[in-house]
C-alpha positions as CSV (number, residue, x, y, z in Angstrom):
1,X,85.7,97.5,127.8
2,X,85.6,101.3,127.5
3,X,89.4,101.3,127.4
4,X,89.5,98.8,124.5
5,X,86.8,100.5,122.5
6,X,88.5,103.9,122.7
7,X,92.1,102.6,122.5
8,X,91.7,99.9,119.8
9,X,90.1,98.9,116.5
10,X,89.6,95.8,114.5
11,X,91.5,95.1,111.3
12,X,90.9,92.3,108.8
13,X,93.1,91.6,105.8
14,X,91.9,90.0,102.6
15,X,94.4,89.3,99.9
16,X,94.2,87.3,96.8
17,X,96.6,86.1,94.1
18,X,96.0,84.0,91.0
19,X,98.0,80.8,91.4
20,X,98.3,79.9,87.7
21,X,97.2,76.3,88.4
22,X,94.4,74.4,86.7
23,X,93.2,70.9,87.2
24,X,93.6,68.8,84.0
25,X,90.8,66.3,84.2
26,X,91.7,64.4,81.0
27,X,95.4,64.1,82.0
28,X,94.3,62.9,85.5
29,X,92.1,60.2,83.9
30,X,95.0,59.1,81.6
31,X,97.5,58.9,84.5
32,X,95.4,56.7,86.8
33,X,94.4,54.5,83.8
34,X,98.0,54.1,82.8
35,X,99.0,53.1,86.4
36,X,96.0,50.9,86.8
37,X,94.9,53.0,89.8
38,X,91.5,54.0,91.1
39,X,90.0,57.2,89.6
40,X,90.7,59.3,92.7
41,X,94.3,58.2,93.2
42,X,95.9,61.1,91.4
43,X,95.1,64.6,90.1
44,X,97.2,66.5,87.5
45,X,97.4,70.2,88.1
46,X,98.8,72.2,85.2
47,X,101.1,75.1,85.9
48,X,99.8,77.5,83.2
49,X,102.8,79.8,83.5
50,X,106.2,79.2,85.2
51,X,106.1,79.7,88.9
52,X,108.9,82.2,88.9
53,X,106.9,84.6,86.8
54,X,104.6,85.2,89.8
55,X,107.3,85.3,92.4
56,X,107.6,89.1,92.6
57,X,103.8,89.2,93.4
58,X,103.8,86.3,95.8
59,X,106.8,87.8,97.6
60,X,105.0,91.2,97.9
61,X,101.9,89.3,99.2
62,X,104.0,87.6,101.8
63,X,105.5,90.9,103.0
64,X,102.0,92.4,103.5
65,X,100.8,89.4,105.5
66,X,103.9,89.3,107.6
67,X,103.6,93.1,108.3
68,X,99.9,92.8,109.1
69,X,100.4,90.0,111.6
70,X,103.5,91.6,113.1
71,X,101.7,94.9,113.9
72,X,98.4,93.4,115.2
73,X,97.3,90.9,117.8
74,X,94.8,88.0,117.6
75,X,91.1,88.7,118.1
76,X,88.7,86.4,116.3
77,X,89.1,83.2,114.3
78,X,87.6,84.8,111.2
79,X,90.8,86.7,110.6
80,X,90.0,89.8,112.7
81,X,93.0,91.3,114.4
82,X,93.2,94.0,117.1
83,X,95.1,97.2,116.2
84,X,95.8,100.0,118.7
85,X,95.2,103.6,117.8
86,X,98.8,104.3,118.8
87,X,99.9,101.9,116.1
88,X,97.4,103.0,113.5
89,X,99.2,106.0,111.8
90,X,102.4,104.0,111.3
91,X,100.4,100.9,110.3
92,X,98.5,102.7,107.6
93,X,101.6,104.4,106.2
94,X,103.8,101.4,106.1
95,X,101.3,98.8,104.9
96,X,100.1,101.3,102.3
97,X,103.6,101.3,100.9
98,X,103.7,97.5,100.8
99,X,100.3,97.4,99.1
100,X,101.6,99.9,96.5
101,X,104.6,97.6,95.9
102,X,102.2,94.7,95.5
103,X,100.1,96.6,93.0
104,X,103.1,97.7,91.1
105,X,104.3,94.1,90.6
106,X,100.7,93.2,89.5
107,X,100.7,95.9,86.9
108,X,104.1,94.7,85.6
109,X,102.6,91.2,85.4
110,X,99.5,92.3,83.5
111,X,101.3,94.4,81.0
112,X,104.7,92.8,80.5
113,X,104.7,89.2,81.7
114,X,101.3,87.6,81.2
115,X,100.7,88.5,77.5
116,X,104.1,86.9,76.6
117,X,103.4,83.8,78.7
118,X,100.0,83.3,77.0
119,X,101.6,83.7,73.6
120,X,104.1,80.9,74.3
121,X,101.7,78.7,76.3
122,X,100.8,76.5,73.4
123,X,104.4,75.6,72.8
124,X,105.2,75.2,76.5
125,X,102.1,73.2,77.5
126,X,102.1,70.9,74.4
127,X,99.0,68.6,74.3
128,X,97.9,70.0,77.7
129,X,97.3,73.4,76.2
130,X,93.8,74.8,76.4
131,X,93.2,78.5,75.6
132,X,90.2,78.5,77.9
133,X,92.5,78.0,80.8
134,X,93.9,81.5,80.4
135,X,91.7,84.4,81.7
136,X,91.6,87.7,80.0
137,X,93.5,90.6,81.5
138,X,90.2,92.0,82.8
139,X,89.3,88.7,84.5
140,X,92.8,88.4,85.8
141,X,92.8,91.8,87.5
142,X,89.9,90.6,89.7
143,X,92.0,87.7,91.0
144,X,94.6,90.0,92.5
145,X,93.5,92.2,95.3
146,X,94.3,93.5,98.8
147,X,91.6,94.9,101.1
148,X,92.0,96.0,104.7
149,X,88.8,96.5,106.7
150,X,89.0,98.7,109.8
151,X,86.1,98.6,112.2
152,X,85.4,99.6,115.8
153,X,85.5,97.1,118.7
154,X,81.9,96.3,119.4
155,X,80.4,96.4,122.9
156,X,77.8,94.2,124.3
157,X,75.5,97.2,124.5
158,X,75.6,97.4,120.7
159,X,73.5,94.2,120.6
160,X,70.0,94.8,119.3
161,X,67.4,92.2,118.6
162,X,63.7,91.5,119.4
163,X,63.9,89.0,122.2
164,X,62.8,88.8,125.8
165,X,64.8,90.8,128.3
166,X,66.4,87.7,130.0
167,X,67.6,86.3,126.7
168,X,69.0,89.6,125.6
169,X,70.8,90.0,129.0
170,X,72.2,86.4,128.6
171,X,73.5,87.1,125.1
172,X,75.1,90.4,126.2
173,X,76.8,88.5,129.1
174,X,78.1,86.0,126.6
175,X,79.4,88.8,124.4
176,X,81.1,90.5,127.3
177,X,82.7,87.2,128.4
178,X,83.9,86.4,124.8
179,X,85.4,89.9,124.5
180,X,87.2,89.6,127.8
181,X,88.7,86.3,126.7
182,X,89.8,87.8,123.4
183,X,91.4,90.7,125.3
184,X,93.3,88.3,127.5
185,X,94.4,86.3,124.5
186,X,95.6,89.4,122.7
187,X,97.6,90.6,125.6
188,X,99.0,87.1,126.3
189,X,100.2,87.1,122.7
190,X,102.1,90.3,123.3
191,X,103.7,89.0,126.5
192,X,104.7,85.7,124.8
193,X,106.2,87.6,121.9
194,X,108.3,89.8,124.3
195,X,109.4,86.7,126.2
196,X,110.4,84.9,123.1
197,X,112.4,87.8,121.7
198,X,114.2,88.8,125.0
199,X,114.8,85.1,125.7
200,X,116.5,84.6,122.3
201,X,118.6,87.7,123.0
202,X,119.6,86.3,126.4
203,X,120.6,83.0,124.9
204,X,122.6,84.5,122.1
205,X,124.6,86.7,124.5
206,X,125.8,83.4,126.0
207,X,127.0,82.2,122.6
208,X,130.1,83.1,120.7
209,X,128.2,83.8,117.5
210,X,125.0,85.7,116.9
211,X,123.3,87.4,114.0
212,X,122.7,91.2,113.7
213,X,119.0,90.3,113.5
214,X,119.2,89.3,117.2
215,X,119.7,93.0,118.1
216,X,117.6,94.4,115.3
217,X,114.5,92.3,116.2
218,X,114.7,93.3,119.8
219,X,115.1,97.0,118.9
220,X,112.1,96.7,116.6
221,X,109.9,95.0,119.2
222,X,110.9,97.6,121.9
223,X,109.9,100.4,119.5
224,X,106.4,98.9,118.7
225,X,105.5,97.5,122.1
226,X,103.4,100.5,123.1
227,X,101.6,100.1,119.8
228,X,100.8,96.4,120.5
229,X,99.6,97.2,124.0
230,X,95.9,96.7,123.6
231,X,95.0,97.4,127.2
232,X,97.5,100.2,127.6
233,X,99.1,98.2,130.4
234,X,101.8,100.4,132.1
235,X,103.9,97.3,132.7
236,X,104.4,96.8,129.0
237,X,105.2,100.4,128.4
238,X,107.7,100.3,131.2
239,X,109.2,97.1,129.9
240,X,109.7,98.7,126.5
241,X,111.7,101.5,128.1
242,X,113.7,99.0,130.2
243,X,114.7,97.0,127.1
244,X,115.8,100.1,125.3
245,X,117.8,101.5,128.2
246,X,119.3,98.2,129.6
247,X,119.8,96.0,126.5
248,X,120.0,98.3,123.5
249,X,122.3,101.1,122.4
250,X,125.2,98.9,121.3
251,X,126.2,97.9,117.8
252,X,126.3,94.1,117.1
253,X,130.0,94.4,116.2
254,X,130.7,96.1,119.5
255,X,128.9,93.4,121.5
256,X,130.7,90.6,119.6
257,X,134.2,92.1,120.4
258,X,133.5,92.8,124.0
259,X,133.1,89.6,126.1
260,X,132.4,91.6,129.3
261,X,129.7,93.7,127.6
262,X,128.1,90.5,126.2
263,X,128.1,88.9,129.6
264,X,126.6,92.0,131.2
265,X,123.8,92.2,128.6
266,X,123.1,88.5,129.2
267,X,122.6,89.2,132.9
268,X,120.4,92.2,132.3
269,X,118.3,90.1,129.9
270,X,118.0,87.4,132.5
271,X,116.7,90.0,135.0
272,X,114.1,91.2,132.5
273,X,113.1,87.7,131.8
274,X,112.4,87.2,135.5
275,X,110.2,90.3,135.4
276,X,108.4,89.0,132.4
277,X,107.9,85.6,134.1
278,X,106.0,87.3,136.9
279,X,103.6,88.9,134.5
280,X,103.2,85.7,132.4
281,X,101.9,83.8,135.4
282,X,98.8,86.0,135.2
283,X,98.1,84.3,131.9
284,X,98.7,80.8,133.1
285,X,102.3,80.5,131.9
286,X,104.9,79.1,134.2
């Protein structure tokens, strides 16, 4: 536990975007009545503004989520993810840039897009138009947000409550057990990700065609593996170096044009997959 508390931290992402949807109760009633259906058979949701007007924001939101999950490992079901201190400086810099991009698109929406869409909403929505559906800019700003909470990994000894000694000890033991299980799950997630990426590389080396992303994704993973290593497992750090020295260093075009090289890389990837398989058995994977 000491290694985890000194080597890792907990990160939680909260991100919100206004969808631009609104339930139209009257239209819902009219639709089910016209179709002679029961009252709960259909719901009419109004699209207050065209979906594409929010696309730059939703795309930026997706990039933040993807990056967050890519650079962290599972911890709790409440959205908590584990982040290593090795990864932290790069994580903060890169996700900060993505958040700034998100905020920039939001500002463009508030100042340039939304006022115009509200102005033409009565024409666009016809009889479904209701000015009360459209929040003010001040209200709208509160619907778009990104927060990242960073906290320490708690230890069982941090538990404090007025209970009898036996109960406190039992709770502490439960906390320790749960923490150990989360550590195992987080590390298993890393091994599974390595196995999936290397396995895909191996398979594509046996094919006539592969995308540049096959090489790029493996290179990216090898680079960040030490930062995903929540227990500082030397096997993972060594494996990252093996992938870099044995599988990488060639351009996709070079690999495509050299059958011998592609076959050699496939064999090396198979050897690494065998090594990975040995470690995966510790997590119950065959």
